[in-house]
N, CA, C and O atoms as a GROMACS GRO file, in nm:
protein
  420
    1GLY      N    1   1.980   0.374   0.378
    1GLY     CA    2   1.990   0.514   0.417
    1GLY      C    3   1.856   0.583   0.405
    1GLY      O    4   1.758   0.526   0.358
    2GLU      N    5   1.854   0.705   0.448
    2GLU     CA    6   1.733   0.786   0.444
    2GLU      C    7   1.697   0.819   0.300
    2GLU      O    8   1.783   0.853   0.219
    3MET      N    9   1.566   0.808   0.268
    3MET     CA   10   1.519   0.833   0.132
    3MET      C   11   1.470   0.976   0.115
    3MET      O   12   1.446   1.019   0.002
    4GLY      N   13   1.454   1.050   0.224
    4GLY     CA   14   1.409   1.189   0.214
    4GLY      C   15   1.263   1.203   0.176
    4GLY      O   16   1.224   1.305   0.120
    5LEU      N   17   1.181   1.103   0.206
    5LEU     CA   18   1.038   1.106   0.174
    5LEU      C   19   0.959   1.121   0.304
    5LEU      O   20   0.983   1.047   0.399
    6GLY      N   21   0.866   1.215   0.308
    6GLY     CA   22   0.788   1.239   0.430
    6GLY      C   23   0.672   1.142   0.444
    6GLY      O   24   0.605   1.108   0.348
    7MET      N   25   0.651   1.100   0.570
    7MET     CA   26   0.537   1.013   0.601
    7MET      C   27   0.442   1.088   0.693
    7MET      O   28   0.484   1.175   0.770
    8ALA      N   29   0.314   1.053   0.685
    8ALA     CA   30   0.214   1.112   0.772
    8ALA      C   31   0.235   1.065   0.915
    8ALA      O   32   0.267   0.948   0.938
    9PRO      N   33   0.219   1.155   1.013
    9PRO     CA   34   0.235   1.115   1.153
    9PRO      C   35   0.135   1.006   1.192
    9PRO      O   36   0.022   1.003   1.143
   10GLY      N   37   0.177   0.917   1.280
   10GLY     CA   38   0.090   0.811   1.331
   10GLY      C   39   0.064   0.699   1.232
   10GLY      O   40  -0.028   0.620   1.252
   11THR      N   41   0.144   0.690   1.126
   11THR     CA   42   0.128   0.584   1.027
   11THR      C   43   0.255   0.501   1.020
   11THR      O   44   0.360   0.541   1.070
   12SER      N   45   0.244   0.384   0.956
   12SER     CA   46   0.360   0.295   0.942
   12SER      C   47   0.372   0.251   0.797
   12SER      O   48   0.272   0.230   0.730
   13PRO      N   49   0.497   0.236   0.748
   13PRO     CA   50   0.515   0.183   0.614
   13PRO      C   51   0.496   0.032   0.613
   13PRO      O   52   0.497  -0.032   0.719
   14SER      N   53   0.478  -0.024   0.495
   14SER     CA   54   0.467  -0.168   0.477
   14SER      C   55   0.568  -0.208   0.369
   14SER      O   56   0.578  -0.141   0.266
   15ILE      N   57   0.643  -0.316   0.393
   15ILE     CA   58   0.745  -0.360   0.298
   15ILE      C   59   0.723  -0.506   0.261
   15ILE      O   60   0.676  -0.586   0.343
   16THR      N   61   0.757  -0.542   0.138
   16THR     CA   62   0.747  -0.679   0.091
   16THR      C   63   0.866  -0.710   0.000
   16THR      O   64   0.918  -0.621  -0.068
   17GLY      N   65   0.907  -0.836   0.000
   17GLY     CA   66   1.007  -0.882  -0.096
   17GLY      C   67   0.941  -0.905  -0.230
   17GLY      O   68   0.821  -0.934  -0.238
   18MET      N   69   1.020  -0.893  -0.335
   18MET     CA   70   0.968  -0.912  -0.470
   18MET      C   71   1.027  -1.039  -0.532
   18MET      O   72   1.143  -1.072  -0.507
   19PRO      N   73   0.948  -1.110  -0.612
   19PRO     CA   74   1.001  -1.226  -0.683
   19PRO      C   75   1.122  -1.184  -0.766
   19PRO      O   76   1.117  -1.082  -0.835
   20GLY      N   77   1.228  -1.259  -0.761
   20GLY     CA   78   1.347  -1.225  -0.837
   20GLY      C   79   1.437  -1.124  -0.768
   20GLY      O   80   1.539  -1.084  -0.824
   21GLY      N   81   1.401  -1.083  -0.646
   21GLY     CA   82   1.484  -0.990  -0.571
   21GLY      C   83   1.426  -0.851  -0.564
   21GLY      O   84   1.336  -0.815  -0.640
   22GLY      N   85   1.479  -0.774  -0.473
   22GLY     CA   86   1.432  -0.638  -0.452
   22GLY      C   87   1.317  -0.632  -0.353
   22GLY      O   88   1.279  -0.733  -0.294
   23TRP      N   89   1.263  -0.513  -0.336
   23TRP     CA   90   1.158  -0.489  -0.238
   23TRP      C   91   1.067  -0.377  -0.287
   23TRP      O   92   1.102  -0.300  -0.376
   24GLN      N   93   0.949  -0.370  -0.227
   24GLN     CA   94   0.852  -0.263  -0.250
   24GLN      C   95   0.805  -0.214  -0.114
   24GLN      O   96   0.787  -0.293  -0.022
   25VAL      N   97   0.786  -0.083  -0.102
   25VAL     CA   98   0.734  -0.021   0.019
   25VAL      C   99   0.612   0.062  -0.018
   25VAL      O  100   0.613   0.135  -0.117
   26ALA      N  101   0.507   0.051   0.063
   26ALA     CA  102   0.389   0.137   0.052
   26ALA      C  103   0.382   0.219   0.180
   26ALA      O  104   0.406   0.168   0.289
   27PHE      N  105   0.350   0.348   0.166
   27PHE     CA  106   0.334   0.432   0.285
   27PHE      C  107   0.240   0.547   0.257
   27PHE      O  108   0.215   0.583   0.142
   28GLN      N  109   0.187   0.605   0.366
   28GLN     CA  110   0.104   0.724   0.356
   28GLN      C  111   0.196   0.845   0.366
   28GLN      O  112   0.260   0.866   0.469
   29ALA      N  113   0.202   0.923   0.260
   29ALA     CA  114   0.287   1.042   0.257
   29ALA      C  115   0.229   1.151   0.347
   29ALA      O  116   0.115   1.142   0.392
   30SER      N  117   0.309   1.252   0.372
   30SER     CA  118   0.267   1.361   0.461
   30SER      C  119   0.146   1.437   0.408
   30SER      O  120   0.082   1.511   0.484
   31ASP      N  121   0.112   1.422   0.279
   31ASP     CA  122  -0.009   1.486   0.224
   31ASP      C  123  -0.128   1.390   0.220
   31ASP      O  124  -0.226   1.415   0.150
   32ASN      N  125  -0.120   1.279   0.296
   32ASN     CA  126  -0.228   1.178   0.308
   32ASN      C  127  -0.259   1.108   0.176
   32ASN      O  128  -0.375   1.078   0.147
   33THR      N  129  -0.154   1.083   0.096
   33THR     CA  130  -0.170   1.006  -0.027
   33THR      C  131  -0.082   0.883  -0.022
   33THR      O  132   0.016   0.878   0.052
   34LEU      N  133  -0.119   0.783  -0.103
   34LEU     CA  134  -0.045   0.658  -0.111
   34LEU      C  135   0.078   0.675  -0.200
   34LEU      O  136   0.068   0.730  -0.310
   35TRP      N  137   0.192   0.629  -0.152
   35TRP     CA  138   0.316   0.627  -0.230
   35TRP      C  139   0.368   0.484  -0.235
   35TRP      O  140   0.353   0.409  -0.138
   36ILE      N  141   0.430   0.446  -0.349
   36ILE     CA  142   0.492   0.316  -0.368
   36ILE      C  143   0.635   0.339  -0.417
   36ILE      O  144   0.656   0.404  -0.519
   37VAL      N  145   0.732   0.286  -0.343
   37VAL     CA  146   0.873   0.300  -0.383
   37VAL      C  147   0.941   0.165  -0.374
   37VAL      O  148   0.896   0.076  -0.302
   38GLY      N  149   1.051   0.150  -0.447
   38GLY     CA  150   1.128   0.026  -0.445
   38GLY      C  151   1.161  -0.017  -0.586
   38GLY      O  152   1.185   0.065  -0.674
   39LYS      N  153   1.162  -0.149  -0.605
   39LYS     CA  154   1.198  -0.208  -0.734
   39LYS      C  155   1.111  -0.152  -0.847
   39LYS      O  156   1.163  -0.116  -0.953
   40ASP      N  157   0.979  -0.144  -0.826
   40ASP     CA  158   0.884  -0.085  -0.920
   40ASP      C  159   0.847   0.052  -0.864
   40ASP      O  160   0.740   0.068  -0.806
   41ASN      N  161   0.935   0.148  -0.881
   41ASN     CA  162   0.926   0.278  -0.814
   41ASN      C  163   0.818   0.366  -0.878
   41ASN      O  164   0.844   0.436  -0.976
   42ARG      N  165   0.698   0.361  -0.822
   42ARG     CA  166   0.585   0.438  -0.876
   42ARG      C  167   0.576   0.578  -0.818
   42ARG      O  168   0.525   0.669  -0.883
   43GLY      N  169   0.626   0.598  -0.694
   43GLY     CA  170   0.613   0.729  -0.630
   43GLY      C  171   0.469   0.755  -0.592
   43GLY      O  172   0.399   0.666  -0.545
   44ALA      N  173   0.425   0.880  -0.612
   44ALA     CA  174   0.289   0.919  -0.576
   44ALA      C  175   0.188   0.847  -0.664
   44ALA      O  176   0.197   0.852  -0.786
   45MET      N  177   0.092   0.780  -0.601
   45MET     CA  178  -0.011   0.708  -0.675
   45MET      C  179  -0.134   0.794  -0.701
   45MET      O  180  -0.228   0.750  -0.768
   46ASN      N  181  -0.135   0.917  -0.649
   46ASN     CA  182  -0.249   1.009  -0.665
   46ASN      C  183  -0.378   0.949  -0.611
   46ASN      O  184  -0.486   0.972  -0.666
   47LEU      N  185  -0.367   0.873  -0.502
   47LEU     CA  186  -0.482   0.814  -0.434
   47LEU      C  187  -0.478   0.859  -0.289
   47LEU      O  188  -0.376   0.842  -0.221
   48GLY      N  189  -0.587   0.916  -0.240
   48GLY     CA  190  -0.594   0.962  -0.102
   48GLY      C  191  -0.609   0.847  -0.005
   48GLY      O  192  -0.661   0.741  -0.038
   49MET      N  193  -0.562   0.872   0.117
   49MET     CA  194  -0.576   0.775   0.226
   49MET      C  195  -0.640   0.842   0.346
   49MET      O  196  -0.624   0.963   0.367
   50LYS      N  197  -0.713   0.764   0.426
   50LYS     CA  198  -0.770   0.813   0.551
   50LYS      C  199  -0.656   0.850   0.645
   50LYS      O  200  -0.570   0.765   0.671
   51PRO      N  201  -0.652   0.972   0.696
   51PRO     CA  202  -0.544   1.010   0.788
   51PRO      C  203  -0.534   0.913   0.906
   51PRO      O  204  -0.635   0.866   0.959
   52GLY      N  205  -0.411   0.884   0.946
   52GLY     CA  206  -0.386   0.797   1.061
   52GLY      C  207  -0.393   0.649   1.031
   52GLY      O  208  -0.383   0.568   1.123
   53THR      N  209  -0.409   0.611   0.904
   53THR     CA  210  -0.413   0.469   0.867
   53THR      C  211  -0.288   0.435   0.787
   53THR      O  212  -0.219   0.523   0.736
   54SER      N  213  -0.260   0.306   0.776
   54SER     CA  214  -0.141   0.259   0.706
   54SER      C  215  -0.179   0.158   0.599
   54SER      O  216  -0.270   0.078   0.620
   55PRO      N  217  -0.109   0.160   0.485
   55PRO     CA  218  -0.135   0.062   0.381
   55PRO      C  219  -0.065  -0.070   0.412
   55PRO      O  220   0.020  -0.077   0.501
   56SER      N  221  -0.102  -0.174   0.339
   56SER     CA  222  -0.036  -0.304   0.348
   56SER      C  223  -0.002  -0.348   0.206
   56SER      O  224  -0.085  -0.336   0.116
   57ILE      N  225   0.121  -0.398   0.185
   57ILE     CA  226   0.165  -0.439   0.052
   57ILE      C  227   0.213  -0.583   0.054
   57ILE      O  228   0.268  -0.629   0.154
   58THR      N  229   0.192  -0.654  -0.056
   58THR     CA  230   0.244  -0.790  -0.071
   58THR      C  231   0.299  -0.808  -0.212
   58THR      O  232   0.244  -0.754  -0.309
   59GLY      N  233   0.408  -0.884  -0.223
   59GLY     CA  234   0.461  -0.924  -0.353
   59GLY      C  235   0.384  -1.044  -0.403
   59GLY      O  236   0.343  -1.129  -0.324
   60LEU      N  237   0.363  -1.052  -0.532
   60LEU     CA  238   0.287  -1.161  -0.592
   60LEU      C  239   0.382  -1.262  -0.655
   60LEU      O  240   0.480  -1.224  -0.719
   61ALA      N  241   0.352  -1.391  -0.638
   61ALA     CA  242   0.440  -1.498  -0.686
   61ALA      C  243   0.468  -1.486  -0.836
   61ALA      O  244   0.580  -1.516  -0.880
   62GLY      N  245   0.371  -1.444  -0.914
   62GLY     CA  246   0.388  -1.430  -1.057
   62GLY      C  247   0.453  -1.298  -1.098
   62GLY      O  248   0.466  -1.270  -1.217
   63GLY      N  249   0.492  -1.218  -1.000
   63GLY     CA  250   0.548  -1.086  -1.026
   63GLY      C  251   0.449  -0.978  -0.992
   63GLY      O  252   0.328  -1.001  -0.989
   64GLY      N  253   0.500  -0.861  -0.965
   64GLY     CA  254   0.415  -0.749  -0.930
   64GLY      C  255   0.383  -0.744  -0.782
   64GLY      O  256   0.443  -0.817  -0.703
   65TRP      N  257   0.291  -0.659  -0.746
   65TRP     CA  258   0.256  -0.635  -0.607
   65TRP      C  259   0.110  -0.591  -0.598
   65TRP      O  260   0.048  -0.556  -0.699
   66GLU      N  261   0.057  -0.593  -0.477
   66GLU     CA  262  -0.079  -0.551  -0.449
   66GLU      C  263  -0.080  -0.477  -0.316
   66GLU      O  264  -0.013  -0.518  -0.221
   67VAL      N  265  -0.155  -0.366  -0.308
   67VAL     CA  266  -0.165  -0.285  -0.187
   67VAL      C  267  -0.311  -0.273  -0.146
   67VAL      O  268  -0.398  -0.249  -0.230
   68ALA      N  269  -0.337  -0.289  -0.016
   68ALA     CA  270  -0.469  -0.263   0.041
   68ALA      C  271  -0.457  -0.140   0.130
   68ALA      O  272  -0.359  -0.126   0.204
   69PHE      N  273  -0.556  -0.051   0.123
   69PHE     CA  274  -0.553   0.069   0.208
   69PHE      C  275  -0.694   0.123   0.228
   69PHE      O  276  -0.787   0.089   0.156
   70GLN      N  277  -0.707   0.209   0.330
   70GLN     CA  278  -0.834   0.273   0.360
   70GLN      C  279  -0.838   0.410   0.291
   70GLN      O  280  -0.752   0.495   0.315
   71ALA      N  281  -0.938   0.429   0.207
   71ALA     CA  282  -0.955   0.555   0.134
   71ALA      C  283  -1.010   0.663   0.229
   71ALA      O  284  -1.056   0.630   0.339
   72PRO      N  285  -1.006   0.790   0.188
   72PRO     CA  286  -1.055   0.898   0.274
   72PRO      C  287  -1.200   0.880   0.319
   72PRO      O  288  -1.237   0.926   0.427
   73ASP      N  289  -1.284   0.814   0.237
   73ASP     CA  290  -1.425   0.793   0.274
   73ASP      C  291  -1.445   0.671   0.364
   73ASP      O  292  -1.558   0.638   0.398
   74GLY      N  293  -1.334   0.603   0.402
   74GLY     CA  294  -1.343   0.486   0.489
   74GLY      C  295  -1.359   0.355   0.414
   74GLY      O  296  -1.370   0.250   0.476
   75GLY      N  297  -1.359   0.359   0.282
   75GLY     CA  298  -1.374   0.239   0.202
   75GLY      C  299  -1.242   0.167   0.180
   75GLY      O  300  -1.135   0.227   0.185
   76LEU      N  301  -1.252   0.036   0.156
   76LEU     CA  302  -1.136  -0.048   0.127
   76LEU      C  303  -1.102  -0.041  -0.021
   76LEU      O  304  -1.189  -0.060  -0.106
   77TRP      N  305  -0.975  -0.014  -0.052
   77TRP     CA  306  -0.925  -0.011  -0.189
   77TRP      C  307  -0.812  -0.111  -0.202
   77TRP      O  308  -0.736  -0.132  -0.107
   78VAL      N  309  -0.801  -0.174  -0.320
   78VAL     CA  310  -0.690  -0.262  -0.352
   78VAL      C  311  -0.637  -0.220  -0.489
   78VAL      O  312  -0.712  -0.217  -0.587
   79VAL      N  313  -0.508  -0.188  -0.496
   79VAL     CA  314  -0.446  -0.146  -0.621
   79VAL      C  315  -0.315  -0.220  -0.641
   79VAL      O  316  -0.256  -0.270  -0.546
   80GLY      N  317  -0.271  -0.225  -0.764
   80GLY     CA  318  -0.146  -0.290  -0.799
   80GLY      C  319  -0.162  -0.370  -0.926
   80GLY      O  320  -0.231  -0.327  -1.019
   81SER      N  321  -0.098  -0.486  -0.931
   81SER     CA  322  -0.102  -0.570  -1.051
   81SER      C  323  -0.243  -0.615  -1.086
   81SER      O  324  -0.277  -0.624  -1.204
   82ASP      N  325  -0.325  -0.644  -0.986
   82ASP     CA  326  -0.466  -0.681  -1.004
   82ASP      C  327  -0.549  -0.565  -0.952
   82ASP      O  328  -0.613  -0.576  -0.848
   83ASN      N  329  -0.549  -0.455  -1.025
   83ASN     CA  330  -0.602  -0.327  -0.980
   83ASN      C  331  -0.754  -0.330  -0.966
   83ASN      O  332  -0.826  -0.303  -1.062
   84LYS      N  333  -0.803  -0.362  -0.846
   84LYS     CA  334  -0.946  -0.370  -0.821
   84LYS      C  335  -1.008  -0.234  -0.791
   84LYS      O  336  -1.126  -0.213  -0.819
   85GLY      N  337  -0.929  -0.141  -0.735
   85GLY     CA  338  -0.984  -0.011  -0.697
   85GLY      C  339  -1.073  -0.023  -0.575
   85GLY      O  340  -1.044  -0.099  -0.482
   86ALA      N  341  -1.182   0.052  -0.575
   86ALA     CA  342  -1.276   0.052  -0.462
   86ALA      C  343  -1.350  -0.082  -0.458
   86ALA      O  344  -1.408  -0.125  -0.558
   87LEU      N  345  -1.349  -0.146  -0.342
   87LEU     CA  346  -1.418  -0.275  -0.327
   87LEU      C  347  -1.559  -0.259  -0.270
   87LEU      O  348  -1.629  -0.358  -0.250
   88ASN      N  349  -1.601  -0.135  -0.245
   88ASN     CA  350  -1.733  -0.107  -0.188
   88ASN      C  351  -1.755  -0.178  -0.056
   88ASN      O  352  -1.864  -0.226  -0.026
   89LEU      N  353  -1.647  -0.185   0.024
   89LEU     CA  354  -1.652  -0.242   0.158
   89LEU      C  355  -1.597  -0.138   0.255
   89LEU      O  356  -1.497  -0.072   0.225
   90GLY      N  357  -1.661  -0.122   0.368
   90GLY     CA  358  -1.614  -0.026   0.467
   90GLY      C  359  -1.505  -0.085   0.555
   90GLY      O  360  -1.500  -0.206   0.578
   91VAL      N  361  -1.419   0.002   0.605
   91VAL     CA  362  -1.314  -0.036   0.699
   91VAL      C  363  -1.342   0.037   0.829
   91VAL      O  364  -1.374   0.156   0.828
   92ALA      N  365  -1.331  -0.032   0.942
   92ALA     CA  366  -1.359   0.030   1.072
   92ALA      C  367  -1.269   0.152   1.093
   92ALA      O  368  -1.152   0.149   1.054
   93PRO      N  369  -1.322   0.258   1.154
   93PRO     CA  370  -1.241   0.377   1.181
   93PRO      C  371  -1.115   0.342   1.261
   93PRO      O  372  -1.115   0.253   1.346
   94ASN      N  373  -1.008   0.415   1.231
   94ASN     CA  374  -0.880   0.402   1.302
   94ASN      C  375  -0.818   0.263   1.290
   94ASN      O  376  -0.746   0.220   1.380
   95THR      N  377  -0.846   0.194   1.181
   95THR     CA  378  -0.783   0.064   1.156
   95THR      C  379  -0.719   0.066   1.018
   95THR      O  380  -0.747   0.154   0.936
   96SER      N  381  -0.633  -0.031   0.993
   96SER     CA  382  -0.565  -0.044   0.865
   96SER      C  383  -0.581  -0.187   0.816
   96SER      O  384  -0.570  -0.281   0.895
   97PRO      N  385  -0.609  -0.206   0.686
   97PRO     CA  386  -0.624  -0.342   0.634
   97PRO      C  387  -0.491  -0.413   0.620
   97PRO      O  388  -0.385  -0.350   0.626
   98ALA      N  389  -0.495  -0.543   0.603
   98ALA     CA  390  -0.378  -0.624   0.575
   98ALA      C  391  -0.402  -0.701   0.445
   98ALA      O  392  -0.517  -0.726   0.408
   99ILE      N  393  -0.293  -0.737   0.377
   99ILE     CA  394  -0.307  -0.813   0.253
   99ILE      C  395  -0.192  -0.915   0.249
   99ILE      O  396  -0.084  -0.890   0.302
  100SER      N  397  -0.218  -1.028   0.186
  100SER     CA  398  -0.118  -1.133   0.173
  100SER      C  399  -0.140  -1.204   0.040
  100SER      O  400  -0.252  -1.210  -0.010
  101SER      N  401  -0.033  -1.257  -0.016
  101SER     CA  402  -0.046  -1.336  -0.138
  101SER      C  403  -0.041  -1.483  -0.104
  101SER      O  404  -0.003  -1.521   0.007
  102PHE      N  405  -0.079  -1.565  -0.200
  102PHE     CA  406  -0.081  -1.710  -0.180
  102PHE      C  407  -0.024  -1.775  -0.303
  102PHE      O  408  -0.058  -1.739  -0.416
  103SER      N  409   0.062  -1.869  -0.283
  103SER     CA  410   0.119  -1.946  -0.394
  103SER      C  411   0.098  -2.094  -0.365
  103SER      O  412   0.139  -2.144  -0.260
  104ALA      N  413   0.035  -2.163  -0.456
  104ALA     CA  414   0.007  -2.306  -0.437
  104ALA      C  415   0.121  -2.389  -0.497
  104ALA      O  416   0.096  -2.480  -0.576
  105SER      N  417   0.243  -2.359  -0.461
  105SER     CA  418   0.357  -2.433  -0.517
  105SER      C  419   0.397  -2.551  -0.432
  105SER      O  420   0.491  -2.622  -0.466
   0.00000   0.00000   0.00000
């Protein structure tokens, strides 16, 4: 059903399954900030996003999640279980990063 959470126009949410069940969603809220909802319901992350871009989220095999997104200054950020923060790498204008996990099982 509807969650009653506003998203920024021109953006898309990202969803991932979680180890052990459940899901996580990352999206750009209507105030251009990153939100995380689902099994590990963080809500507002108090991190700005470049308007018109979308985050990408992945579940990690060992538990937890990781999100990649474009910050307001155009830089690439990665937050979550392995919270790297700003990676000091630029992202092309009007694009959104992708992220994936890897399990060598």
